[in-house]
C-alpha positions in Angstrom: 39.5 -15.9 53.5 36.5 -15.1 55.7 33.9 -12.5 54.5 32.6 -9.8 56.7 28.8 -10.1 57.3 26.7 -7.9 55.0 25.5 -4.7 56.5 21.8 -4.3 57.2 19.8 -2.0 55.0 17.9 0.8 56.7 14.6 -1.0 56.1 16.0 -4.2 57.7 17.3 -2.1 60.7 13.9 -0.7 61.2 12.1 -4.0 60.9 14.6 -5.8 63.2 14.5 -3.0 65.8 10.7 -3.1 65.9 10.6 -6.9 66.2 13.3 -7.0 68.9 11.5 -4.3 70.9 8.1 -6.0 70.6 9.5 -9.5 71.3 11.2 -8.6 74.6 8.7 -9.2 77.5 8.9 -5.7 78.9 6.6 -4.9 81.8 3.3 -3.4 80.7 3.8 -3.7 77.0 2.4 -6.2 74.4 4.9 -9.0 73.6 4.9 -12.5 72.4 3.5 -13.7 75.7 1.0 -11.0 76.4 -1.6 -9.3 74.1 -4.1 -6.5 74.9 -7.7 -7.0 74.0 -7.5 -4.6 71.1 -3.8 -5.0 70.2 -1.7 -8.1 69.7 1.9 -9.1 69.2 1.0 -10.1 65.6 -0.1 -6.5 65.0 3.3 -5.3 66.1 5.1 -8.0 64.1 3.2 -7.1 61.0 3.8 -3.4 61.6 7.6 -4.1 61.8 7.5 -5.5 58.3 5.3 -2.8 56.9 7.5 0.1 58.2 10.6 -1.1 56.4 10.1 0.2 52.8 9.2 3.8 54.0 12.3 3.9 56.2 14.5 2.6 53.4 13.5 5.6 51.3 13.8 8.2 54.0 17.0 9.7 52.9 15.5 10.3 49.4 11.9 11.1 50.2 12.5 13.2 53.4 11.3 12.8 57.0 7.6 13.8 56.5 7.0 11.4 53.6 8.7 8.6 55.4 6.6 9.1 58.5 3.4 9.3 56.4 4.2 6.3 54.2 5.0 4.2 57.3 1.8 5.1 59.1 -0.3 4.7 55.9 1.1 1.3 55.2 0.4 0.2 58.7 -3.0 1.7 58.9 -4.0 -0.3 55.7 -3.2 -3.6 57.3 -3.4 -3.1 61.0 -6.5 -1.8 62.8 -4.7 0.1 65.6 -2.0 2.7 65.9 1.1 0.6 66.5 4.0 2.6 65.2 3.3 6.4 64.8 5.8 7.2 67.6 8.3 4.8 66.1 8.0 6.3 62.7 8.4 9.8 64.1 11.6 8.8 65.8 13.2 6.5 63.2 12.4 8.6 60.1 14.8 11.5 61.0 17.5 9.0 61.9 17.1 7.1 58.7 17.3 10.4 56.7 20.9 11.0 57.9 23.2 10.1 55.0 24.3 6.5 55.6 28.0 7.3 55.6 27.6 10.0 58.3 27.4 9.0 62.0 24.0 9.7 63.5 25.2 12.0 66.2 27.0 14.1 63.6 24.1 14.2 61.0 20.8 14.3 62.9 21.1 18.1 63.7 21.3 18.9 60.0 18.3 16.8 59.1 16.2 18.4 61.8 17.2 21.9 60.7 16.3 21.2 57.1 12.8 20.1 57.8 10.3 21.8 55.4 6.7 22.9 55.4 6.0 19.8 53.4 7.5 17.7 56.1 5.3 19.4 58.6 2.2 18.9 56.5 2.9 15.2 56.0 3.7 14.6 59.7 0.4 16.2 60.7 -1.4 14.1 58.1 0.3 11.0 59.5 -0.8 11.9 63.1 -4.4 12.5 62.0 -4.4 9.2 60.1 -3.0 7.2 63.0 -5.5 8.7 65.5 -3.3 8.2 68.6 -5.1 8.1 71.9 -5.1 10.6 74.7 -3.6 13.6 72.8 -6.2 16.1 74.0 -6.1 19.7 72.6 -3.7 22.7 72.9 -4.2 26.3 72.0 -1.3 26.5 69.5 -0.4 24.2 66.6 -2.8 21.4 67.7 -2.4 18.2 65.7 -6.1 18.2 64.8 -5.7 21.6 63.1 -3.8 22.9 60.1 -0.1 22.1 60.1 2.4 24.9 60.8 5.1 25.7 58.3 7.8 25.0 61.0 7.6 21.5 62.4 10.4 22.1 64.9 8.4 25.0 66.3 5.5 22.6 67.0 7.8 20.1 68.5 9.2 22.8 70.8 5.7 23.7 72.0 5.0 20.0 72.8 8.5 19.1 74.2 7.6 19.6 77.9 4.7 17.1 77.7 5.8 14.7 74.9 9.1 12.7 74.9 9.0 12.2 71.2 8.7 15.9 70.5 11.6 16.4 72.9 13.9 14.3 70.7 13.4 16.8 67.8 14.3 19.7 70.1 17.3 18.0 71.7 18.9 16.4 68.6 17.8 13.0 69.8 20.1 13.2 72.8 18.2 10.7 74.9 18.3 8.1 72.1 21.8 8.6 70.9 23.5 9.6 74.1 21.7 7.4 76.6 19.7 4.5 75.2 22.2 3.4 72.6 25.2 3.3 75.0 23.1 1.4 77.6 22.0 -1.2 75.1 25.6 -1.7 74.0 26.9 -1.8 77.5 24.3 -4.4 78.6 25.5 -6.7 75.9 29.2 -6.1 75.9 30.1 -5.0 79.4 27.5 -6.9 81.5 27.1 -9.9 79.2 23.3 -9.9 79.3 21.1 -11.3 76.5 19.6 -8.6 74.3 16.2 -9.4 75.8 17.4 -8.8 79.4 19.2 -5.7 78.2 16.1 -4.2 76.6 14.1 -4.9 79.7 16.7 -3.3 81.9 17.0 -0.2 79.8 13.2 0.1 79.8 13.3 0.1 83.6 16.0 2.7 83.7 14.2 5.0 81.4 10.9 4.6 83.3 12.7 5.3 86.6 14.2 8.6 85.1 11.5 9.9 82.7 7.7 9.8 83.2 6.2 8.1 80.2 4.3 10.5 78.0 1.6 8.0 77.1 0.8 7.2 80.7 0.8 10.9 81.6 -1.7 11.6 78.8 -4.0 8.7 79.6 -3.7 8.5 83.4 -2.4 11.9 84.5 1.0 13.1 85.7 0.6 11.6 89.2 0.3 8.1 87.8 3.2 8.7 85.5 5.3 9.7 88.5 4.1 6.6 90.5 5.4 4.5 87.6 8.8 6.3 87.9 8.9 5.4 91.6 8.0 1.8 91.1 10.5 1.3 88.3 13.2 2.7 90.5 12.3 0.3 93.2 12.6 -2.7 90.9 16.1 -1.6 90.0 17.2 -1.8 93.6 16.3 -5.5 93.7 19.2 -6.6 91.7 19.9 -7.4 88.0 19.1 -10.0 85.4 19.4 -13.5 86.9 18.6 -12.4 90.5 15.4 -13.9 91.8 14.3 -10.8 93.7 14.7 -8.7 90.6 12.5 -11.0 88.4 9.9 -11.1 91.1 9.9 -7.3 91.2 9.6 -7.3 87.4 6.5 -9.5 87.6 4.9 -7.3 90.3 5.6 -4.2 88.2 4.2 -5.8 85.1 1.0 -6.7 87.0 0.7 -3.1 88.2 1.2 -1.6 84.7 -1.4 -4.0 83.2 -4.1 -3.0 85.7 -6.8 -0.5 84.8 -7.4 -1.9 81.4 -3.8 -1.5 80.2 -4.1 2.3 80.4 -0.7 2.3 82.2 1.0 0.9 79.1 4.4 2.7 78.8 4.1 3.0 75.1 6.3 6.0 74.5 9.2 4.4 76.3 8.7 1.4 74.0 8.9 3.8 71.0 12.2 5.3 72.3 13.6 1.8 72.8 12.8 0.8 69.2 14.5 4.0 67.9 17.5 3.2 70.1 17.7 -0.3 68.7 17.4 1.1 65.2 20.3 3.5 65.8 22.5 0.8 67.3 21.8 -1.6 64.4 22.4 1.2 61.8 25.7 2.1 63.4 26.8 -1.5 63.6 26.9 -1.5 67.4 24.5 -4.4 67.8 24.9 -7.5 65.6 23.4 -11.0 65.4 23.1 -13.4 67.1 20.7 -11.6 69.4 19.9 -14.4 71.8 
């Protein structure tokens, strides 16, 4: 009698999602073959391990505590902000009761966010010190936290893709990224690595990356959209022209001291991988 494989815990899903996202050689991001001067693949691998316990407890501790604990653990061992965006995205998903499908449960989790969640999320953001945030007139992250975290996310949704997920019930992650990851593996027969890269390109061709927009301006973020769309016209995984286009796109993104790093898109992919692993839609082996 064959036994079904054991299901992954939430902490394992989070660690695996972060490792799988960071390992894939996506254009413009840190991966196992490309470091930045101030940020390395080892930083991301360590962060993947460190985030696990906080995410494991999210259903019990709540979203804000899970975000803060993940960032605090990472900040203690890693010198740079590697996973604030990932923690902000994965913590609400992990807070959905395990027996409830994510699409059915995420709305309730978001509607039940408390003033304590807001306080802890703001504390996590201030602890992580993310780059390029700037300042806004209302509910700025450098100021006192509002009682209503969702209200702050609504104010930021037009300029920040992570905030938009809170407003849209994680529609992009659950309704777009997860199905595309699954389709790449099951319908197209691509490796998970090729699938992750392909989904990154699709996202970049459709949605200006928030981190690029903050650091380099909206015009550069739109140039990245155009260039990603151009690569998609060159073919698919296995086509020589496609891989040449990926290499050129990677070179472009790594120019200007890595300021064109599509880091928010990477965070969205990590959350999509977490959701797919949590729902049992992706399973080992991953090669």
